[in-house]
Structures are given as structure tokens and as C-alpha cells.
PyMOL Python script that loads the backbone (N, CA, C, O; Angstrom):
from pymol import cmd

cmd.read_pdbstr("""\
ATOM      1  N   UNK A   1      16.153  51.585  -0.552  1.00  0.00           N
ATOM      2  CA  UNK A   1      16.918  50.210  -0.832  1.00  0.00           C
ATOM      3  C   UNK A   1      16.623  49.247   0.186  1.00  0.00           C
ATOM      4  O   UNK A   1      16.413  48.096  -0.198  1.00  0.00           O
ATOM      5  N   UNK A   2      16.537  49.624   2.032  1.00  0.00           N
ATOM      6  CA  UNK A   2      16.250  48.484   2.456  1.00  0.00           C
ATOM      7  C   UNK A   2      14.497  48.521   2.473  1.00  0.00           C
ATOM      8  O   UNK A   2      13.926  47.503   2.865  1.00  0.00           O
ATOM      9  N   UNK A   3      13.697  49.683   2.050  1.00  0.00           N
ATOM     10  CA  UNK A   3      12.639  49.277   2.265  1.00  0.00           C
ATOM     11  C   UNK A   3      12.048  48.440   0.841  1.00  0.00           C
ATOM     12  O   UNK A   3      11.025  47.760   0.925  1.00  0.00           O
ATOM     13  N   UNK A   4      12.640  48.543  -0.174  1.00  0.00           N
ATOM     14  CA  UNK A   4      12.400  47.581  -1.572  1.00  0.00           C
ATOM     15  C   UNK A   4      12.629  46.175  -0.971  1.00  0.00           C
ATOM     16  O   UNK A   4      11.639  45.455  -1.102  1.00  0.00           O
ATOM     17  N   UNK A   5      13.567  45.659  -0.411  1.00  0.00           N
ATOM     18  CA  UNK A   5      13.901  44.787  -0.060  1.00  0.00           C
ATOM     19  C   UNK A   5      12.957  43.936   0.981  1.00  0.00           C
ATOM     20  O   UNK A   5      12.720  42.738   0.825  1.00  0.00           O
ATOM     21  N   UNK A   6      12.550  44.576   1.855  1.00  0.00           N
ATOM     22  CA  UNK A   6      11.643  44.341   2.994  1.00  0.00           C
ATOM     23  C   UNK A   6      10.434  44.068   1.814  1.00  0.00           C
ATOM     24  O   UNK A   6       9.851  42.984   1.761  1.00  0.00           O
ATOM     25  N   UNK A   7      10.178  45.027   1.013  1.00  0.00           N
ATOM     26  CA  UNK A   7       8.695  44.719   0.233  1.00  0.00           C
ATOM     27  C   UNK A   7       8.908  43.334  -0.352  1.00  0.00           C
ATOM     28  O   UNK A   7       8.287  42.325  -0.015  1.00  0.00           O
ATOM     29  N   UNK A   8       9.787  43.405  -1.197  1.00  0.00           N
ATOM     30  CA  UNK A   8      10.359  42.136  -1.887  1.00  0.00           C
ATOM     31  C   UNK A   8      10.183  40.774  -1.382  1.00  0.00           C
ATOM     32  O   UNK A   8       9.553  39.905  -1.985  1.00  0.00           O
ATOM     33  N   UNK A   9      10.854  40.597  -0.076  1.00  0.00           N
ATOM     34  CA  UNK A   9      10.595  39.473   0.779  1.00  0.00           C
ATOM     35  C   UNK A   9       9.230  39.202   1.442  1.00  0.00           C
ATOM     36  O   UNK A   9       8.845  38.040   1.574  1.00  0.00           O
ATOM     37  N   UNK A  10       8.575  40.125   1.813  1.00  0.00           N
ATOM     38  CA  UNK A  10       6.994  40.100   2.116  1.00  0.00           C
ATOM     39  C   UNK A  10       6.250  39.827   1.083  1.00  0.00           C
ATOM     40  O   UNK A  10       5.191  39.299   1.422  1.00  0.00           O
ATOM     41  N   UNK A  11       6.409  40.015  -0.387  1.00  0.00           N
ATOM     42  CA  UNK A  11       5.802  39.877  -1.415  1.00  0.00           C
ATOM     43  C   UNK A  11       5.952  38.162  -1.843  1.00  0.00           C
ATOM     44  O   UNK A  11       5.133  37.423  -2.389  1.00  0.00           O
ATOM     45  N   UNK A  12       7.387  37.885  -1.333  1.00  0.00           N
ATOM     46  CA  UNK A  12       7.827  36.300  -1.768  1.00  0.00           C
ATOM     47  C   UNK A  12       7.075  35.462  -0.817  1.00  0.00           C
ATOM     48  O   UNK A  12       6.590  34.397  -1.201  1.00  0.00           O
ATOM     49  N   UNK A  13       6.960  35.820   0.247  1.00  0.00           N
ATOM     50  CA  UNK A  13       6.788  35.153   1.494  1.00  0.00           C
ATOM     51  C   UNK A  13       4.933  34.982   1.601  1.00  0.00           C
ATOM     52  O   UNK A  13       4.279  34.062   2.092  1.00  0.00           O
ATOM     53  N   UNK A  14       4.499  36.176   0.977  1.00  0.00           N
ATOM     54  CA  UNK A  14       3.057  36.134   0.714  1.00  0.00           C
ATOM     55  C   UNK A  14       2.529  35.314  -0.333  1.00  0.00           C
ATOM     56  O   UNK A  14       1.533  34.618  -0.140  1.00  0.00           O
ATOM     57  N   UNK A  15       3.062  35.346  -1.305  1.00  0.00           N
ATOM     58  CA  UNK A  15       2.854  34.545  -2.230  1.00  0.00           C
ATOM     59  C   UNK A  15       3.225  32.996  -2.423  1.00  0.00           C
ATOM     60  O   UNK A  15       2.697  32.231  -3.230  1.00  0.00           O
ATOM     61  N   UNK A  16       4.179  32.717  -1.571  1.00  0.00           N
ATOM     62  CA  UNK A  16       4.375  31.409  -1.024  1.00  0.00           C
ATOM     63  C   UNK A  16       3.359  30.756  -0.063  1.00  0.00           C
ATOM     64  O   UNK A  16       3.137  29.546  -0.090  1.00  0.00           O
ATOM     65  N   UNK A  17       2.616  31.798   0.975  1.00  0.00           N
ATOM     66  CA  UNK A  17       1.583  31.684   1.775  1.00  0.00           C
ATOM     67  C   UNK A  17       0.318  31.532   0.820  1.00  0.00           C
ATOM     68  O   UNK A  17      -0.606  30.966   1.405  1.00  0.00           O
ATOM     69  N   UNK A  18       0.145  31.744   0.032  1.00  0.00           N
ATOM     70  CA  UNK A  18      -1.200  31.923  -1.244  1.00  0.00           C
ATOM     71  C   UNK A  18      -1.284  30.890  -1.655  1.00  0.00           C
ATOM     72  O   UNK A  18      -2.265  30.161  -1.505  1.00  0.00           O
ATOM     73  N   UNK A  19      -0.105  30.571  -2.356  1.00  0.00           N
ATOM     74  CA  UNK A  19       0.116  29.055  -3.207  1.00  0.00           C
ATOM     75  C   UNK A  19      -0.485  28.143  -2.396  1.00  0.00           C
ATOM     76  O   UNK A  19      -1.618  27.730  -2.643  1.00  0.00           O
ATOM     77  N   UNK A  20       0.256  27.720  -1.296  1.00  0.00           N
ATOM     78  CA  UNK A  20       0.082  27.009  -0.030  1.00  0.00           C
ATOM     79  C   UNK A  20      -1.099  26.826   0.191  1.00  0.00           C
ATOM     80  O   UNK A  20      -1.512  25.667   0.213  1.00  0.00           O
ATOM     81  N   UNK A  21      -1.994  27.923   0.421  1.00  0.00           N
ATOM     82  CA  UNK A  21      -3.379  27.923   0.892  1.00  0.00           C
ATOM     83  C   UNK A  21      -4.349  27.401  -0.538  1.00  0.00           C
ATOM     84  O   UNK A  21      -5.385  26.759  -0.360  1.00  0.00           O
ATOM     85  N   UNK A  22      -3.910  27.732  -1.806  1.00  0.00           N
ATOM     86  CA  UNK A  22      -4.664  27.030  -2.729  1.00  0.00           C
ATOM     87  C   UNK A  22      -4.332  25.655  -3.021  1.00  0.00           C
ATOM     88  O   UNK A  22      -5.163  24.899  -3.524  1.00  0.00           O
ATOM     89  N   UNK A  23      -2.986  25.240  -2.688  1.00  0.00           N
ATOM     90  CA  UNK A  23      -2.765  23.776  -2.897  1.00  0.00           C
ATOM     91  C   UNK A  23      -3.654  23.134  -1.865  1.00  0.00           C
ATOM     92  O   UNK A  23      -4.136  22.045  -2.177  1.00  0.00           O
ATOM     93  N   UNK A  24      -3.999  23.729  -0.471  1.00  0.00           N
ATOM     94  CA  UNK A  24      -4.557  23.079   0.662  1.00  0.00           C
ATOM     95  C   UNK A  24      -5.826  22.858   0.323  1.00  0.00           C
ATOM     96  O   UNK A  24      -6.421  21.814   0.588  1.00  0.00           O
ATOM     97  N   UNK A  25      -6.182  23.570  -0.120  1.00  0.00           N
ATOM     98  CA  UNK A  25      -7.922  23.795  -0.303  1.00  0.00           C
ATOM     99  C   UNK A  25      -8.352  22.776  -1.442  1.00  0.00           C
ATOM    100  O   UNK A  25      -9.387  22.110  -1.439  1.00  0.00           O
ATOM    101  N   UNK A  26      -7.298  22.781  -2.483  1.00  0.00           N
ATOM    102  CA  UNK A  26      -7.868  21.531  -3.425  1.00  0.00           C
ATOM    103  C   UNK A  26      -7.043  20.328  -3.134  1.00  0.00           C
ATOM    104  O   UNK A  26      -7.368  19.380  -3.849  1.00  0.00           O
ATOM    105  N   UNK A  27      -6.230  20.116  -2.436  1.00  0.00           N
ATOM    106  CA  UNK A  27      -6.534  18.738  -1.821  1.00  0.00           C
ATOM    107  C   UNK A  27      -7.413  18.375  -0.879  1.00  0.00           C
ATOM    108  O   UNK A  27      -7.851  17.228  -0.784  1.00  0.00           O
ATOM    109  N   UNK A  28      -7.720  19.312  -0.140  1.00  0.00           N
ATOM    110  CA  UNK A  28      -9.276  19.426   0.545  1.00  0.00           C
ATOM    111  C   UNK A  28     -10.178  18.858  -0.292  1.00  0.00           C
ATOM    112  O   UNK A  28     -10.450  17.667  -0.134  1.00  0.00           O
ATOM    113  N   UNK A  29     -10.625  19.405  -1.038  1.00  0.00           N
ATOM    114  CA  UNK A  29     -11.553  18.928  -2.145  1.00  0.00           C
ATOM    115  C   UNK A  29     -11.491  17.687  -2.815  1.00  0.00           C
ATOM    116  O   UNK A  29     -12.533  17.052  -2.980  1.00  0.00           O
ATOM    117  N   UNK A  30     -10.395  17.252  -3.230  1.00  0.00           N
ATOM    118  CA  UNK A  30      -9.650  15.913  -3.301  1.00  0.00           C
ATOM    119  C   UNK A  30      -9.979  14.767  -2.571  1.00  0.00           C
ATOM    120  O   UNK A  30     -10.500  13.703  -2.906  1.00  0.00           O
ATOM    121  N   UNK A  31      -9.603  15.164  -1.595  1.00  0.00           N
ATOM    122  CA  UNK A  31      -9.803  14.285  -0.375  1.00  0.00           C
ATOM    123  C   UNK A  31     -11.198  14.146  -0.022  1.00  0.00           C
ATOM    124  O   UNK A  31     -11.558  13.026   0.339  1.00  0.00           O
ATOM    125  N   UNK A  32     -11.965  14.988  -0.057  1.00  0.00           N
ATOM    126  CA  UNK A  32     -13.376  14.876   0.277  1.00  0.00           C
ATOM    127  C   UNK A  32     -13.911  14.213  -0.460  1.00  0.00           C
ATOM    128  O   UNK A  32     -14.576  13.310   0.047  1.00  0.00           O
ATOM    129  N   UNK A  33     -13.893  14.336  -2.278  1.00  0.00           N
ATOM    130  CA  UNK A  33     -14.572  13.571  -3.060  1.00  0.00           C
ATOM    131  C   UNK A  33     -13.940  11.917  -2.791  1.00  0.00           C
ATOM    132  O   UNK A  33     -14.717  11.010  -3.091  1.00  0.00           O
ATOM    133  N   UNK A  34     -13.139  11.691  -2.469  1.00  0.00           N
ATOM    134  CA  UNK A  34     -12.560  10.510  -2.320  1.00  0.00           C
ATOM    135  C   UNK A  34     -12.913   9.787  -1.102  1.00  0.00           C
ATOM    136  O   UNK A  34     -12.680   8.584  -0.984  1.00  0.00           O
ATOM    137  N   UNK A  35     -13.521  10.555  -0.109  1.00  0.00           N
ATOM    138  CA  UNK A  35     -14.184   9.934   0.899  1.00  0.00           C
ATOM    139  C   UNK A  35     -15.550   9.834   0.880  1.00  0.00           C
ATOM    140  O   UNK A  35     -16.173   9.274   1.782  1.00  0.00           O
ATOM    141  N   UNK A  36     -16.123  10.392  -0.193  1.00  0.00           N
ATOM    142  CA  UNK A  36     -17.745  10.438  -0.438  1.00  0.00           C
ATOM    143  C   UNK A  36     -17.724   8.747  -1.297  1.00  0.00           C
ATOM    144  O   UNK A  36     -18.352   7.740  -0.968  1.00  0.00           O
ATOM    145  N   UNK A  37     -16.836   8.922  -2.376  1.00  0.00           N
ATOM    146  CA  UNK A  37     -16.550   7.679  -3.160  1.00  0.00           C
ATOM    147  C   UNK A  37     -16.260   6.624  -2.444  1.00  0.00           C
ATOM    148  O   UNK A  37     -16.870   5.628  -2.831  1.00  0.00           O
ATOM    149  N   UNK A  38     -15.456   6.424  -1.406  1.00  0.00           N
ATOM    150  CA  UNK A  38     -14.855   5.258  -0.598  1.00  0.00           C
ATOM    151  C   UNK A  38     -16.276   4.729   0.562  1.00  0.00           C
ATOM    152  O   UNK A  38     -16.645   3.577   0.789  1.00  0.00           O
ATOM    153  N   UNK A  39     -16.760   5.856   1.052  1.00  0.00           N
ATOM    154  CA  UNK A  39     -17.864   5.619   2.018  1.00  0.00           C
ATOM    155  C   UNK A  39     -18.901   4.654   0.979  1.00  0.00           C
ATOM    156  O   UNK A  39     -19.246   3.513   1.286  1.00  0.00           O
ATOM    157  N   UNK A  40     -19.293   5.308  -0.224  1.00  0.00           N
ATOM    158  CA  UNK A  40     -20.287   4.920  -1.159  1.00  0.00           C
ATOM    159  C   UNK A  40     -19.926   3.084  -1.240  1.00  0.00           C
ATOM    160  O   UNK A  40     -20.682   2.179  -0.887  1.00  0.00           O
ATOM    161  N   UNK A  41     -18.591   2.967  -1.796  1.00  0.00           N
ATOM    162  CA  UNK A  41     -18.189   1.589  -1.934  1.00  0.00           C
ATOM    163  C   UNK A  41     -18.261   1.085  -0.844  1.00  0.00           C
ATOM    164  O   UNK A  41     -18.711  -0.056  -0.953  1.00  0.00           O
ATOM    165  N   UNK A  42     -17.980   1.434   0.468  1.00  0.00           N
ATOM    166  CA  UNK A  42     -17.800   0.785   2.016  1.00  0.00           C
ATOM    167  C   UNK A  42     -19.335   0.025   2.187  1.00  0.00           C
ATOM    168  O   UNK A  42     -19.639  -1.088   2.616  1.00  0.00           O
ATOM    169  N   UNK A  43     -20.270   1.322   1.569  1.00  0.00           N
ATOM    170  CA  UNK A  43     -21.789   0.521   2.057  1.00  0.00           C
ATOM    171  C   UNK A  43     -22.290  -0.370   0.996  1.00  0.00           C
ATOM    172  O   UNK A  43     -23.092  -1.228   1.363  1.00  0.00           O
ATOM    173  N   UNK A  44     -21.899  -0.320  -0.521  1.00  0.00           N
ATOM    174  CA  UNK A  44     -22.129  -1.363  -1.401  1.00  0.00           C
ATOM    175  C   UNK A  44     -21.292  -2.664  -0.828  1.00  0.00           C
ATOM    176  O   UNK A  44     -21.731  -3.764  -1.164  1.00  0.00           O
ATOM    177  N   UNK A  45     -20.126  -2.622   0.008  1.00  0.00           N
ATOM    178  CA  UNK A  45     -19.500  -3.881   0.141  1.00  0.00           C
ATOM    179  C   UNK A  45     -20.391  -4.552   1.358  1.00  0.00           C
ATOM    180  O   UNK A  45     -20.826  -5.703   1.404  1.00  0.00           O
ATOM    181  N   UNK A  46     -20.524  -3.582   2.249  1.00  0.00           N
ATOM    182  CA  UNK A  46     -21.440  -3.897   3.384  1.00  0.00           C
ATOM    183  C   UNK A  46     -22.820  -4.954   3.062  1.00  0.00           C
ATOM    184  O   UNK A  46     -23.092  -6.038   3.576  1.00  0.00           O
ATOM    185  N   UNK A  47     -23.425  -4.297   2.183  1.00  0.00           N
ATOM    186  CA  UNK A  47     -24.381  -4.905   1.474  1.00  0.00           C
ATOM    187  C   UNK A  47     -24.278  -6.337   0.845  1.00  0.00           C
ATOM    188  O   UNK A  47     -25.070  -7.245   1.094  1.00  0.00           O
ATOM    189  N   UNK A  48     -23.269  -6.420   0.050  1.00  0.00           N
ATOM    190  CA  UNK A  48     -22.821  -8.003  -0.770  1.00  0.00           C
ATOM    191  C   UNK A  48     -22.439  -8.559   0.477  1.00  0.00           C
ATOM    192  O   UNK A  48     -22.676  -9.767   0.458  1.00  0.00           O
ATOM    193  N   UNK A  49     -21.945  -8.186   1.563  1.00  0.00           N
ATOM    194  CA  UNK A  49     -21.415  -9.109   2.700  1.00  0.00           C
ATOM    195  C   UNK A  49     -22.751  -9.758   3.240  1.00  0.00           C
ATOM    196  O   UNK A  49     -22.968 -10.963   3.373  1.00  0.00           O
ATOM    197  N   UNK A  50     -23.698  -8.585   3.558  1.00  0.00           N
ATOM    198  CA  UNK A  50     -25.002  -9.216   4.039  1.00  0.00           C
ATOM    199  C   UNK A  50     -25.548  -9.944   3.322  1.00  0.00           C
ATOM    200  O   UNK A  50     -26.213 -10.752   3.970  1.00  0.00           O
ATOM    201  N   UNK A  51     -25.646 -10.147   1.802  1.00  0.00           N
ATOM    202  CA  UNK A  51     -26.286 -11.021   1.013  1.00  0.00           C
ATOM    203  C   UNK A  51     -25.445 -12.363   0.976  1.00  0.00           C
ATOM    204  O   UNK A  51     -26.030 -13.446   1.004  1.00  0.00           O
ATOM    205  N   UNK A  52     -24.228 -12.289   0.920  1.00  0.00           N
ATOM    206  CA  UNK A  52     -23.297 -13.547   0.532  1.00  0.00           C
ATOM    207  C   UNK A  52     -23.539 -14.606   2.322  1.00  0.00           C
ATOM    208  O   UNK A  52     -23.631 -15.829   2.429  1.00  0.00           O
ATOM    209  N   UNK A  53     -23.578 -13.459   3.549  1.00  0.00           N
ATOM    210  CA  UNK A  53     -23.877 -14.244   4.725  1.00  0.00           C
ATOM    211  C   UNK A  53     -25.056 -14.758   4.709  1.00  0.00           C
ATOM    212  O   UNK A  53     -25.173 -15.706   5.485  1.00  0.00           O
ATOM    213  N   UNK A  54     -26.270 -14.403   3.928  1.00  0.00           N
ATOM    214  CA  UNK A  54     -27.544 -14.650   4.075  1.00  0.00           C
ATOM    215  C   UNK A  54     -27.676 -15.912   3.064  1.00  0.00           C
ATOM    216  O   UNK A  54     -28.581 -16.743   3.138  1.00  0.00           O
ATOM    217  N   UNK A  55     -26.724 -15.922   2.193  1.00  0.00           N
ATOM    218  CA  UNK A  55     -26.364 -17.120   1.120  1.00  0.00           C
ATOM    219  C   UNK A  55     -27.335 -17.330   0.297  1.00  0.00           C
ATOM    220  O   UNK A  55     -27.754 -18.437  -0.040  1.00  0.00           O
ATOM    221  N   UNK A  56     -27.846 -15.973  -0.163  1.00  0.00           N
ATOM    222  CA  UNK A  56     -28.412 -15.521  -1.453  1.00  0.00           C
ATOM    223  C   UNK A  56     -28.160 -16.620  -2.722  1.00  0.00           C
ATOM    224  O   UNK A  56     -27.209 -16.462  -3.487  1.00  0.00           O
ATOM    225  N   UNK A  57     -28.830 -17.416  -2.825  1.00  0.00           N
ATOM    226  CA  UNK A  57     -28.299 -18.273  -3.939  1.00  0.00           C
ATOM    227  C   UNK A  57     -28.352 -17.386  -5.650  1.00  0.00           C
ATOM    228  O   UNK A  57     -27.736 -17.749  -6.652  1.00  0.00           O
ATOM    229  N   UNK A  58     -28.939 -16.620  -5.574  1.00  0.00           N
ATOM    230  CA  UNK A  58     -28.865 -15.773  -7.116  1.00  0.00           C
ATOM    231  C   UNK A  58     -27.529 -14.966  -7.217  1.00  0.00           C
ATOM    232  O   UNK A  58     -26.957 -14.687  -8.271  1.00  0.00           O
ATOM    233  N   UNK A  59     -27.087 -14.606  -5.836  1.00  0.00           N
ATOM    234  CA  UNK A  59     -26.198 -13.534  -5.966  1.00  0.00           C
ATOM    235  C   UNK A  59     -24.898 -14.419  -6.071  1.00  0.00           C
ATOM    236  O   UNK A  59     -24.036 -14.257  -6.934  1.00  0.00           O
ATOM    237  N   UNK A  60     -24.869 -15.316  -5.144  1.00  0.00           N
ATOM    238  CA  UNK A  60     -23.655 -16.490  -5.365  1.00  0.00           C
ATOM    239  C   UNK A  60     -23.352 -17.345  -6.887  1.00  0.00           C
ATOM    240  O   UNK A  60     -22.291 -17.711  -7.392  1.00  0.00           O
ATOM    241  N   UNK A  61     -24.863 -17.482  -7.375  1.00  0.00           N
ATOM    242  CA  UNK A  61     -24.534 -17.842  -8.788  1.00  0.00           C
ATOM    243  C   UNK A  61     -24.196 -17.238  -9.564  1.00  0.00           C
ATOM    244  O   UNK A  61     -23.516 -17.716 -10.472  1.00  0.00           O
ATOM    245  N   UNK A  62     -24.619 -15.610  -9.509  1.00  0.00           N
ATOM    246  CA  UNK A  62     -23.886 -14.737 -10.356  1.00  0.00           C
ATOM    247  C   UNK A  62     -22.492 -14.442 -10.519  1.00  0.00           C
ATOM    248  O   UNK A  62     -21.906 -14.203 -11.575  1.00  0.00           O
ATOM    249  N   UNK A  63     -21.855 -14.502  -8.922  1.00  0.00           N
ATOM    250  CA  UNK A  63     -20.632 -14.301  -8.518  1.00  0.00           C
ATOM    251  C   UNK A  63     -19.841 -15.705  -9.502  1.00  0.00           C
ATOM    252  O   UNK A  63     -19.017 -15.580 -10.408  1.00  0.00           O
ATOM    253  N   UNK A  64     -20.271 -16.648  -9.093  1.00  0.00           N
ATOM    254  CA  UNK A  64     -19.915 -17.761  -9.631  1.00  0.00           C
ATOM    255  C   UNK A  64     -19.588 -17.770 -11.495  1.00  0.00           C
ATOM    256  O   UNK A  64     -18.571 -18.132 -12.087  1.00  0.00           O
ATOM    257  N   UNK A  65     -20.635 -17.329 -11.934  1.00  0.00           N
ATOM    258  CA  UNK A  65     -20.544 -17.469 -13.163  1.00  0.00           C
ATOM    259  C   UNK A  65     -19.420 -16.024 -13.966  1.00  0.00           C
ATOM    260  O   UNK A  65     -18.622 -16.075 -14.903  1.00  0.00           O
ATOM    261  N   UNK A  66     -19.797 -15.018 -13.190  1.00  0.00           N
ATOM    262  CA  UNK A  66     -18.996 -13.828 -13.810  1.00  0.00           C
ATOM    263  C   UNK A  66     -17.735 -13.637 -13.291  1.00  0.00           C
ATOM    264  O   UNK A  66     -16.899 -13.140 -14.046  1.00  0.00           O
ATOM    265  N   UNK A  67     -17.356 -13.975 -11.959  1.00  0.00           N
ATOM    266  CA  UNK A  67     -15.952 -13.625 -11.466  1.00  0.00           C
ATOM    267  C   UNK A  67     -15.129 -15.265 -11.754  1.00  0.00           C
ATOM    268  O   UNK A  67     -13.905 -15.334 -11.866  1.00  0.00           O
ATOM    269  N   UNK A  68     -15.932 -16.355 -11.833  1.00  0.00           N
ATOM    270  CA  UNK A  68     -14.857 -17.771 -11.753  1.00  0.00           C
ATOM    271  C   UNK A  68     -15.449 -18.227 -13.016  1.00  0.00           C
ATOM    272  O   UNK A  68     -15.210 -19.429 -13.128  1.00  0.00           O
ATOM    273  N   UNK A  69     -16.193 -17.733 -14.124  1.00  0.00           N
ATOM    274  CA  UNK A  69     -16.448 -18.038 -15.051  1.00  0.00           C
ATOM    275  C   UNK A  69     -16.785 -19.448 -15.134  1.00  0.00           C
ATOM    276  O   UNK A  69     -16.212 -20.145 -15.972  1.00  0.00           O
ATOM    277  N   UNK A  70     -18.017 -20.144 -14.026  1.00  0.00           N
ATOM    278  CA  UNK A  70     -18.336 -21.349 -13.882  1.00  0.00           C
ATOM    279  C   UNK A  70     -19.583 -21.569 -14.670  1.00  0.00           C
ATOM    280  O   UNK A  70     -20.132 -20.655 -15.285  1.00  0.00           O
ATOM    281  N   UNK A  71     -20.036 -22.833 -14.643  1.00  0.00           N
ATOM    282  CA  UNK A  71     -21.377 -22.941 -15.659  1.00  0.00           C
ATOM    283  C   UNK A  71     -22.072 -24.306 -14.422  1.00  0.00           C
ATOM    284  O   UNK A  71     -21.426 -24.917 -13.571  1.00  0.00           O
ATOM    285  N   UNK A  72     -23.400 -24.418 -14.718  1.00  0.00           N
ATOM    286  CA  UNK A  72     -23.920 -25.319 -14.117  1.00  0.00           C
ATOM    287  C   UNK A  72     -23.753 -26.772 -15.232  1.00  0.00           C
ATOM    288  O   UNK A  72     -23.652 -26.734 -16.458  1.00  0.00           O
ATOM    289  N   UNK A  73     -23.764 -27.953 -14.369  1.00  0.00           N
ATOM    290  CA  UNK A  73     -23.526 -29.290 -15.196  1.00  0.00           C
ATOM    291  C   UNK A  73     -24.510 -29.237 -16.221  1.00  0.00           C
ATOM    292  O   UNK A  73     -25.698 -28.946 -16.079  1.00  0.00           O
ATOM    293  N   UNK A  74     -23.820 -29.590 -17.427  1.00  0.00           N
ATOM    294  CA  UNK A  74     -24.740 -29.864 -18.742  1.00  0.00           C
ATOM    295  C   UNK A  74     -24.954 -28.630 -19.104  1.00  0.00           C
ATOM    296  O   UNK A  74     -25.428 -28.661 -20.239  1.00  0.00           O
ATOM    297  N   UNK A  75     -24.811 -27.156 -18.587  1.00  0.00           N
ATOM    298  CA  UNK A  75     -24.476 -26.361 -19.529  1.00  0.00           C
ATOM    299  C   UNK A  75     -23.288 -26.232 -20.661  1.00  0.00           C
ATOM    300  O   UNK A  75     -22.217 -26.775 -20.395  1.00  0.00           O
ATOM    301  N   UNK A  76     -23.431 -25.534 -21.914  1.00  0.00           N
ATOM    302  CA  UNK A  76     -22.617 -25.230 -22.610  1.00  0.00           C
ATOM    303  C   UNK A  76     -22.115 -23.968 -22.629  1.00  0.00           C
ATOM    304  O   UNK A  76     -23.041 -23.159 -22.684  1.00  0.00           O
ATOM    305  N   UNK A  77     -21.153 -23.505 -22.608  1.00  0.00           N
ATOM    306  CA  UNK A  77     -20.568 -22.205 -22.363  1.00  0.00           C
ATOM    307  C   UNK A  77     -19.823 -21.807 -23.954  1.00  0.00           C
ATOM    308  O   UNK A  77     -19.395 -22.644 -24.749  1.00  0.00           O
ATOM    309  N   UNK A  78     -19.814 -20.377 -24.131  1.00  0.00           N
ATOM    310  CA  UNK A  78     -19.537 -20.160 -25.285  1.00  0.00           C
ATOM    311  C   UNK A  78     -18.889 -19.011 -25.030  1.00  0.00           C
ATOM    312  O   UNK A  78     -19.398 -18.040 -24.470  1.00  0.00           O
ATOM    313  N   UNK A  79     -17.619 -19.098 -25.477  1.00  0.00           N
ATOM    314  CA  UNK A  79     -16.603 -17.844 -25.072  1.00  0.00           C
ATOM    315  C   UNK A  79     -16.169 -17.439 -26.719  1.00  0.00           C
ATOM    316  O   UNK A  79     -16.041 -18.170 -27.701  1.00  0.00           O
ATOM    317  N   UNK A  80     -15.990 -15.784 -26.537  1.00  0.00           N
ATOM    318  CA  UNK A  80     -15.792 -15.376 -28.042  1.00  0.00           C
ATOM    319  C   UNK A  80     -14.709 -15.074 -27.547  1.00  0.00           C
ATOM    320  O   UNK A  80     -14.357 -15.027 -26.368  1.00  0.00           O
ATOM    321  N   UNK A  81     -13.984 -14.790 -28.813  1.00  0.00           N
ATOM    322  CA  UNK A  81     -12.423 -13.706 -28.790  1.00  0.00           C
ATOM    323  C   UNK A  81     -12.835 -12.379 -28.958  1.00  0.00           C
ATOM    324  O   UNK A  81     -13.813 -12.099 -29.652  1.00  0.00           O
ATOM    325  N   UNK A  82     -11.901 -11.217 -28.146  1.00  0.00           N
ATOM    326  CA  UNK A  82     -12.365  -9.866 -28.269  1.00  0.00           C
ATOM    327  C   UNK A  82     -11.221  -9.401 -29.216  1.00  0.00           C
ATOM    328  O   UNK A  82     -10.905  -8.212 -29.171  1.00  0.00           O
ATOM    329  N   UNK A  83     -10.528 -10.300 -30.131  1.00  0.00           N
ATOM    330  CA  UNK A  83      -9.497  -9.771 -30.802  1.00  0.00           C
ATOM    331  C   UNK A  83      -9.624  -8.662 -31.703  1.00  0.00           C
ATOM    332  O   UNK A  83      -8.633  -8.224 -32.287  1.00  0.00           O
TER     333      UNK A  83
END
""", "prot")
cmd.dss("prot")
cmd.show_as("cartoon", "prot")
cmd.util.cbc("prot")
cmd.orient("prot")
């Protein structure tokens, strides 16, 4: 009877420990993938910053057109509804 209780407690404790190990490993893999993604994004932002600091006219024009919807004087802009 006592031995059964001890075995039951040990099984529950080991089961919980294994569950925690699996969860931690899964979380580590997720965080590793997120770190790689954030490192890549950081490198892209550093490159963009360098281009902006160099005042690259093509990049500045692209950003002005795509993000701010600006057009050059005299240009006609066509906008289409996506409904």
C-alpha cells in the first residue's frame, strides 16, 4: 500500500518533470526562431538606415510614394477601389 503510494507520487512527479522539459524545449525552439527573424529584420533596418542617412534619392522617392502616397508635381495619380 505504501509502496503503491510512493510509486504513484514518483510517477506523477516524473510526468510533470517530463512535461516541463518538453514545454521548455518547445519554447526554446520558438524563441530561437524568433531571434533569427528579429536579427534578420534588424540587419534590414540597419541597411535602410544607412541608405536614408546617405540620402539615396531613389529610396526616398520610393518611400514617399508607397508609404505616404505622394506624387511628383504634375503627375496624375490613379487610385482604384479594392471593394
